[in-house]
N, C-alpha and C positions, 0 to 999 in steps of 0.2 A: 605332942609327948610331955610330961612333966618330964626333967631331966632321971628324977625320984625313980619312977619307971622304965623310964630308959637305963636310968645304971639296975632294976632290975631283969628286966630284956634282955642286957646282953652281962650278967654272971650264969644269969638263971644258961647262956647257949657252953658247948664243950669249949675246954680249950682250946681246940686249932682254928674254930670261930671267932672264940676272944684276942685270938692273937689277927685272926683279917681283918676287923673291925677296928683290932689297932689300925692295923694298916692303917684300908684308906685312911684314916682320920690323920696320921702324916702325911696321907699321902693330900687332901685337903685343904690341910697346915699348907703342906705346899708350893698349893697351886692357886692361893691365893697371897705368899707369900708374892711367885712369879708376876702376879697382875699389878698387886703392890709396888713395884720396884721402876720405875716413871729417872726419864737421864734429866741427872736434872738440865732446865733449859740457857749456855747460856745465852744476855741480854745483846742484840747487835751484829746475833748469827747468820739473820740473814740481810744485813745490810748492803746498800749496790744487786740485790737477785732479783730488781724488783721497780720494772722499771714505767710512771706514770709516760699519759704523753702529756702533747704542752696543750694540750686540749680536755684536758680532763674538765673543768669545768666544764663549762663548754654546756649552753645546755643543747639538747637534742632537739635536730630537725621535728619525730614526731607526734612532738607535744607545745607543738608550734602552739592550733587551737587555743589551748586550751591558759595565754594569756590571759 
């Protein structure tokens, strides 16, 4: 549906239904706004919360056959 045909369809509606269309458009715009508001991430926020074991780089025994 083109913009022009959409405008014609909306204008052909009774005034109370046009108001519902306007309310729905406002709802959709608000919905998009809410989704796009991500918290800014702070660098180093998880520092100290994750610990790797000392043998992290050690080859796993299950891959012994692939040497």
